[in-house]
N, C-alpha and C positions, 0 to 999 in steps of 0.2 A: 166217137169224137162226144156223142150224143148221151152215154152213159157219165167220159167223164167230166162234162157238164151237169149234168145230175150232182156226181155225189160232191164235186162244188161247190155248187149252189146250197146244200143242202145241209154242208160242214158250215158254210157261209150263216146259216139260218139259222143251228145250233147255237155256234160262235154268240150268233146276237143274238140269243135266248139264251145263252148262260152270264153271256155280260149285264142284259137284262133283269138277270135273275139277282145277279151279284148285286148289280149297284141297287137294285130294290132293299135287299137287307142291308145293303151298309146304308143308306137313306134313311131306314127300320129305325136300323142301332142308331144312328146319328142324334135322329129325333127323339129315340127314350132317352140316352142320355143330355138331349138338349134339355127336355123337358126335365128328369133330376133337376140338373140345373140350375132351371129355374125353378123348382120350386124350395132348390135352398137359399136364392138368393131372395127368395119371398121371404125367407124363415128369418134368415141375416137382417134385410130391410125393415123389417119389425120389431128384430130384438134394437138396433140400434135407433127405432123414430120410437119403440120406451123408452131406452137409456135415455136418450134427448132432452123427451117429454120431461122424464124426471127433472135430470139435472136442469132444465129452464123452469121446473116448477119451485128448486129448489137455489135457484139463485133472483129466485121471487120475493121469494119469504126471506132470503137471506139480504134483499134490496127492500124492503120494507121494515124491517128492522132496523137495518143503519136508519132509513128513511126518516121513522120516529124516536130513533136517536137526538139526531137533527134536528127534526119538530121542538123535540124536547127545551136542546139547547136553546136552542135560537128564543122557545116563547121564556128559558128563564135568563135570556140576553136579555131581550127587549123587555122584561120587569125590572131590571136591575136597574137599567136606562130610564126607566119608567119614573122607577122610584128615585137615581139623582136627578134626577132632572126637575123634579116637584120638591126636591126640596133644595136646587134651588131658584126656582119660581116662587115660592115660602121668602127665601132670604132675598130678591130681588124684590119683592113685594113691600115685606119688614124695611128694606132699605128705601123703597122708593116713598114707605109711610112716613119715613123718620125726617127721610130729604122734604117732604113736603109739611111735616112740621115745623123746621129749619124756616122755612122759605116762610110761615107764615108768621112765626115768630120776630124775624126778622122785618119784614111788611109792617107788623104790627109796633113794631119798636119803631119805623119807618116815618112809617106812612101813620100811623095809628089806625088799622084798620084789628077790630079784634079777632082773636082766631079761633079757629072753624073749630066746628062740635063734630070731634074725629071719627064717631060713628054713625054721625047721616053727611057724611063730607059726601056729596057722589062724583068728586075728582079723586 
């Protein structure tokens, strides 16, 4: 019984050592495989990051161009509105002058007030 027990213990120890060696090989093999995958993923992430940065840069340039176009259009429209309003203001000022002269004539004929000097009239 002593020899059978010894053989059994040695067999168990050899089996445990065999399993440990096999697990070590598998762990090393999977570790190497994981390192390879990690390297591949880092490369892919780096490439994607570069592509995204290029796309973002392109979009920024495109938006800058679009904004410049919109600004130019708005400036042109504002200039047109200013010109139109300036013309209308000049028309209103001329009409106001004509109205003042008409009122002065009416006052002159009704009340006997002399016509004002239009060049120096403060009103």
